[in-house]
C-alpha positions in Angstrom: -14.4 339.2 -13.6 -11.1 339.6 -11.4 -10.7 342.3 -8.6 -10.5 342.8 -5.1 -12.8 343.7 -2.1 -12.0 346.3 0.3 -13.7 346.1 3.7 -13.8 348.2 6.7 -14.6 345.9 9.5 -16.1 346.0 12.8 -19.3 347.5 12.0 -22.7 345.9 13.3 -25.1 345.1 10.6 -28.8 345.1 10.6 -31.6 343.8 8.6 -32.9 341.0 6.3 -30.8 338.9 3.8 -32.3 336.3 1.2 -30.3 333.3 0.1 -29.7 332.8 -3.6 -30.9 329.8 -5.1 -28.7 326.5 -4.6 -25.5 326.6 -6.7 -25.1 322.9 -6.3 -28.7 321.9 -7.2 -28.6 324.2 -10.2 -25.6 322.6 -11.9 -27.5 319.2 -11.6 -30.8 320.5 -12.6 -29.6 322.3 -15.7 -27.9 319.1 -17.0 -31.3 317.4 -16.7 -32.7 319.6 -19.5 -31.0 317.6 -21.9 -33.3 314.6 -21.1 -36.3 315.6 -22.9 -37.3 317.6 -26.1 -40.0 319.5 -24.1 -39.7 322.7 -22.5 -38.4 322.9 -18.8 -38.7 326.0 -16.7 -36.5 326.5 -14.1 -36.7 329.2 -11.5 -34.4 330.6 -8.7 -31.3 329.8 -10.7 -28.4 332.0 -9.1 -26.8 334.6 -11.3 -23.2 333.3 -10.7 -20.3 332.4 -12.9 -20.4 328.7 -12.5 -24.0 328.5 -13.4 -23.7 331.2 -16.2 -21.0 329.1 -17.8 -23.1 325.9 -17.9 -25.9 327.9 -19.4 -23.6 329.1 -22.0 -22.4 325.8 -23.0 -25.9 324.4 -23.0 -26.7 327.3 -25.6 -23.5 326.3 -27.5 -24.7 323.0 -27.7 -28.0 324.2 -29.3 -30.4 324.3 -26.3 -33.0 326.7 -27.0 -32.8 329.1 -24.0 -35.6 332.1 -23.2 -34.8 334.3 -20.3 -38.3 334.8 -18.5 -37.1 336.8 -15.9 -34.4 337.2 -12.9 -33.2 333.5 -12.4 -36.1 332.1 -14.4 -35.2 330.3 -17.8 -36.9 328.1 -20.1 -34.7 325.4 -21.9 -35.7 323.1 -24.8 -33.2 320.5 -26.1 -35.1 319.4 -29.4 -32.3 320.1 -31.8 -29.0 319.7 -30.1 -25.7 320.1 -32.2 -23.5 317.1 -31.5 -20.7 318.6 -33.5 -19.9 321.1 -30.9 -19.2 318.4 -28.1 -16.6 317.0 -30.4 -15.0 320.3 -31.3 -11.7 322.1 -29.7 -14.3 324.9 -28.4 -16.0 322.5 -26.0 -12.7 320.8 -25.0 -11.7 324.3 -23.4 -15.3 325.4 -22.4 -16.1 322.2 -20.5 -12.7 322.0 -18.9 -13.4 325.4 -17.1 -16.2 323.9 -15.2 -16.3 320.9 -12.8 -20.3 320.8 -13.1 -20.3 320.1 -16.8 -19.4 316.5 -15.9 -23.1 315.9 -15.1 -23.7 316.4 -18.9 -22.5 312.9 -19.5 -25.4 311.0 -18.0 -28.2 312.7 -19.9 -26.1 312.8 -23.2 -25.4 309.1 -23.1 -29.0 308.3 -22.1 -30.5 310.4 -24.8 -28.0 310.2 -27.6 -26.0 307.1 -26.9 -22.6 309.1 -26.9 -21.0 311.5 -24.6 -17.8 313.4 -24.5 -16.1 315.5 -21.7 -12.8 317.4 -21.3 -11.1 316.7 -17.9 -12.8 319.2 -15.6 -11.3 322.0 -13.3 -13.0 323.7 -10.4 -11.6 324.1 -7.0 -8.6 323.3 -5.9 -9.5 321.4 -3.0 -7.5 318.0 -3.4 -8.1 315.2 -5.6 -11.8 314.9 -6.7 -11.9 311.6 -8.8 -14.3 311.1 -11.4 -14.1 307.2 -11.2 -17.4 306.8 -9.4 -19.2 308.8 -12.6 -17.6 306.4 -15.0 -17.9 303.1 -13.0 -21.8 303.6 -12.7 -22.1 304.6 -16.6 -19.8 301.6 -17.7 -21.9 299.2 -15.6 -25.3 300.5 -17.2 -23.4 299.3 -20.5 -21.3 302.3 -21.8 -17.9 301.8 -23.5 -15.3 304.1 -21.9 -12.3 305.6 -23.5 -9.8 308.1 -22.2 -7.4 309.7 -24.4 -4.7 311.0 -22.3 -3.0 313.2 -25.0 -6.2 315.2 -25.3 -7.4 314.7 -21.7 -10.9 313.8 -23.4 -13.3 311.1 -22.0 -15.5 309.5 -24.7 -18.6 307.2 -23.8 -20.8 305.4 -26.1 -23.6 303.0 -25.8 -26.2 301.6 -28.3 -28.4 300.7 -25.3 -28.2 301.2 -21.5 -29.5 298.4 -19.3 -30.3 298.6 -15.5 -28.7 296.8 -12.9 -27.5 296.8 -9.5 -24.6 299.3 -8.9 -22.8 299.7 -5.6 -21.0 303.1 -5.7 -17.4 303.2 -4.2 -18.3 306.7 -2.6 -21.5 308.6 -2.1 -20.6 311.1 -4.6 -23.6 313.8 -5.3 -22.3 314.5 -8.8 -21.5 310.6 -9.4 -25.1 309.8 -8.2 -26.9 312.4 -10.2 -24.9 311.2 -13.5 -25.9 307.8 -13.1 -29.4 308.6 -12.0 -29.8 310.9 -15.2 -28.5 307.9 -17.3 -30.6 305.1 -15.5 -34.1 307.0 -16.0 -33.9 306.3 -19.8 -32.3 302.9 -19.7 -34.2 299.6 -20.2 -35.2 297.7 -17.0 -34.4 298.5 -13.3 -31.4 300.3 -11.9 -30.6 300.0 -8.2 -27.9 302.5 -6.7 -26.8 301.8 -3.4 -24.5 304.1 -1.3 -26.3 306.7 -3.3 -25.9 310.4 -2.1 -28.9 311.8 -0.4 -28.6 315.3 -0.3 -31.5 317.6 -0.7 -30.2 318.9 -3.9 -30.2 315.1 -5.4 -33.7 314.6 -3.8 -34.7 317.8 -5.8 -33.2 316.4 -9.1 -35.0 313.1 -8.6 -38.3 314.7 -7.8 -38.0 316.9 -10.7 -37.4 313.7 -13.1 -40.2 312.1 -11.6 -42.5 314.9 -12.6 -41.0 314.5 -15.9 -42.1 311.0 -16.1 -39.5 309.0 -14.5 -40.0 306.3 -11.9 -37.5 306.8 -9.1 -38.2 305.4 -5.6 -36.2 305.6 -2.3 -35.5 309.3 -2.7 -33.7 310.6 0.5 -32.3 307.3 1.1 -29.0 305.7 0.2 -30.7 303.2 -1.9 -32.4 304.6 -5.0 -34.7 302.5 -7.2 -35.2 303.5 -10.9 -37.4 301.8 -13.5 -36.3 303.0 -17.0 -39.0 304.9 -19.3 -39.1 305.2 -23.0 -39.0 309.2 -22.6 -39.6 312.2 -20.5 -41.5 315.4 -20.8 -41.2 318.9 -19.8 -41.9 320.3 -16.3 -41.4 323.1 -14.0 -38.8 323.5 -11.3 -37.7 325.9 -8.4 -34.2 325.8 -6.7 -34.2 325.3 -3.0 -32.4 328.3 -1.2 -28.6 327.9 -0.9 -27.8 326.1 2.6 -24.1 327.3 2.3 -25.1 330.8 2.1 -27.6 330.5 5.0 -24.8 328.8 7.2 -22.7 331.7 6.1 -25.0 334.4 7.2 -25.6 332.7 10.7 -22.0 332.9 11.0 -21.8 336.5 9.7 -24.5 337.8 12.4 -22.4 336.1 15.1 -19.2 337.4 14.3 -20.4 340.8 13.8 -22.6 340.8 17.0 -25.6 341.7 14.6 -29.4 341.2 14.4 -30.0 339.5 11.2 -33.2 337.7 9.8 -32.4 335.2 6.9 -35.4 335.0 4.6 -37.3 331.9 3.2 -34.5 329.2 4.2 -36.8 326.2 3.8 -36.2 324.9 7.4 -37.1 321.3 6.7 -34.1 321.0 4.3 -31.6 322.4 6.5 -30.6 319.0 8.4 -28.1 319.8 11.3 -27.0 323.0 10.2 -28.9 325.2 12.5 -27.9 322.7 15.5 -24.3 322.8 14.8 -24.2 326.7 15.1 -26.1 326.2 18.2 -23.4 324.1 19.5 -20.9 327.1 19.0 -23.3 328.9 21.3 -25.2 331.0 18.7 -28.9 331.9 19.3 -31.0 331.6 16.4 -34.9 331.1 16.3 -37.4 329.7 13.6 -39.7 332.3 12.7 -42.0 330.8 10.1 -39.6 329.9 7.1 -37.1 332.6 8.4 -34.1 332.3 10.8 -33.9 335.1 13.2 -30.5 335.7 14.6 -30.3 338.1 17.8 -27.4 340.5 18.4 -25.4 338.9 20.8 -22.3 340.1 22.8 -20.8 336.5 23.4 -21.4 333.0 22.3 -20.1 330.1 24.3 -19.1 326.8 23.0 -21.0 323.9 24.3 -18.6 320.9 25.6 -19.8 317.4 25.0 -21.8 315.9 27.9 -18.4 314.3 29.5 -16.8 317.6 29.4 -14.5 316.7 26.4 -13.9 319.4 23.8 -16.5 319.7 20.9 -15.6 318.4 17.5 -17.3 319.5 14.5 -16.5 317.5 11.5 -18.1 317.0 8.0 -19.8 314.1 6.6 -22.0 313.0 3.6 -25.6 314.1 4.1 -27.5 314.2 6.3 -24.2 314.8 8.1 -22.8 318.4 8.1 -21.8 319.8 4.7 -18.0 320.3 4.2 -18.8 323.4 2.5 -19.5 325.0 6.0 -16.5 323.9 7.8 -14.5 327.0 6.8 -17.3 329.1 8.4 -17.4 327.1 11.6 -13.7 327.7 11.9 -13.9 331.5 11.4 -17.1 331.8 13.9 -15.1 329.7 16.5 -12.2 332.2 16.4 -14.5 334.6 18.5 -16.4 332.1 20.7 -15.9 331.6 24.1 -14.1 328.1 24.5 -12.1 325.8 22.1 -13.4 323.3 19.5 -11.5 321.1 17.2 -12.7 321.4 13.3 -12.0 318.1 11.5 -12.1 318.3 7.9 -12.7 314.5 6.8 -14.0 314.7 3.2 -11.5 317.0 1.2 -7.8 317.4 1.4 -6.1 321.0 1.8 -9.2 323.0 2.6 -7.8 324.0 5.9 -4.9 325.7 4.5 -6.4 329.3 4.6 -6.0 329.2 8.4 -2.7 331.0 8.1 -4.4 333.9 6.9 -6.8 334.0 10.0 -3.6 333.5 12.1 -2.1 336.6 10.8 -5.4 338.3 11.6 -4.9 337.4 15.2 -6.8 334.3 15.4 -5.5 331.6 17.9 -5.6 328.3 15.8 -3.4 325.3 15.9 -3.4 323.4 12.6 -2.6 319.8 13.6 -2.5 318.6 10.2 -3.9 319.1 6.8 -7.4 317.8 8.2 -7.6 319.1 11.8 -7.4 322.5 13.2 -8.0 323.5 16.9 -9.5 326.8 17.5 -9.1 328.6 20.9 -12.0 331.3 20.9 -11.0 334.9 21.7 -14.4 335.7 23.0 -14.7 339.1 21.1 -12.1 340.3 23.7 -9.3 340.9 21.1 -10.9 341.6 17.4 -9.3 340.1 14.5 -7.2 342.7 12.5 -7.7 343.8 9.0 -5.2 342.5 6.5 -4.6 341.8 2.9 -5.4 338.4 1.5 -5.9 336.0 -1.4 -9.1 333.7 -1.7 -7.9 330.2 -2.4 -11.4 328.6 -3.0 -15.0 329.4 -3.1 -16.0 328.5 0.4 -12.6 329.9 2.1 -13.3 333.1 0.1 -16.6 333.7 2.0 -15.0 332.7 5.3 -12.4 335.0 4.8 -14.9 337.7 3.9 -16.8 337.2 7.1 -13.7 337.2 9.2 -12.8 340.8 7.5 -16.3 342.1 8.1 -15.8 341.3 12.0 -12.1 342.7 11.9 -10.9 345.9 13.2 -9.3 348.1 10.3 -9.3 347.5 6.5 -9.0 344.4 4.9 -8.4 343.7 1.2 -9.2 340.4 -0.4 -7.9 339.6 -3.9 -8.8 337.1 -6.3 -12.4 337.5 -5.7 -13.5 335.9 -9.0 -13.3 332.7 -6.5 -16.2 334.2 -4.5 -18.0 335.4 -7.5 -18.2 332.0 -8.7 -20.4 330.7 -6.1 -22.2 333.9 -4.6 -24.6 336.3 -6.4 -23.9 340.1 -6.0 -22.5 339.4 -2.4 -21.2 343.1 -2.0 -24.6 344.4 -3.0 -26.5 342.3 -0.6 -24.1 342.9 2.4 -24.2 346.7 1.7 -27.8 346.5 2.2 -27.5 345.2 5.7 -24.8 347.8 6.5 -21.5 346.2 5.5 -18.6 348.7 4.3 -17.4 346.9 1.4 -16.1 348.1 -1.8 -15.1 346.3 -5.2 -11.8 347.9 -6.3 
């Protein structure tokens, strides 16, 4: 639903906030329910647009879906309707959601055929699908692309395991190939596999369903094909992008915030990267406690050179949090170079921050130097439009710290990725209204 947020910034927040289930994990896990005719129960599913769209697509596809409670669903794919996947409706539905591309692997593995319209999603430069198709073709699928219809078709009488070296460590590409390989004949090895916690979660879930995957968490996955999989239960990890966002929010608004149930062992370098910006945070059980801080000082490298924060495939720093780092750096003491390596045109929202008074030099489409204002000059409220999910959240944090009133338009971009974000922020004292 389209609309805008009106935010009166500059207020200190206080209290506890619980991260939602991980969006990027949910998209993989929901596609995997097609791999068995038995019931799969999934918990901690975030109630957000992208995930709900995928649930609707599964429903149209004939998967039986029971809602057990908030974010808790049971799926059973024992009588799917293949006519839907060839229909005009699916060409429209599937195209609106990038995550639907991960239906290809499970469809192909279980039914011997798969169809997919060219997907949409975020405008963050080119995200090629070559990795997905390369892997599925190597397992034995025939691939056809109809340019007029923008429609992909894959068919395979039988999939056979083999050694696959991926061109790039694509998370969704790895997920697709793994989901196809679990039911293939023989052994598949995937090298340069993505090793994100969400992908590890998918592999662990598939193993509970009877798959035989080893090397989980490394970049070489070995999959011994099995004849069929059975049902299981699965709970999503908390969303690490939300967790990083709330750390940044606390620092920007000088607030004391506790982030609940963060699953510390799956956070990788995220806590330390924020510590490098001078933000105090403590591990309290499985929570993160951030005390109210008047200032935070960016650390330099040991030789005194300027700190650089850049993204990298896991276990490196996730690209989804670079926009948050950039915003938080605007009020730090010191200078940082933010280097966005993995995607194009994700830094173009900095002009909005410059309008708000931030000192940022956009060096090129991939690098921005941020000179921190050390809270001496708060950002000024302004009117802005959210370009993609992650920048939307970063602009929201900027607005909450700014002096005066801000309006953010195009907030469906934020709703695509964050569940009831205004309600949860209000609960810790934010002045935010949906208009």
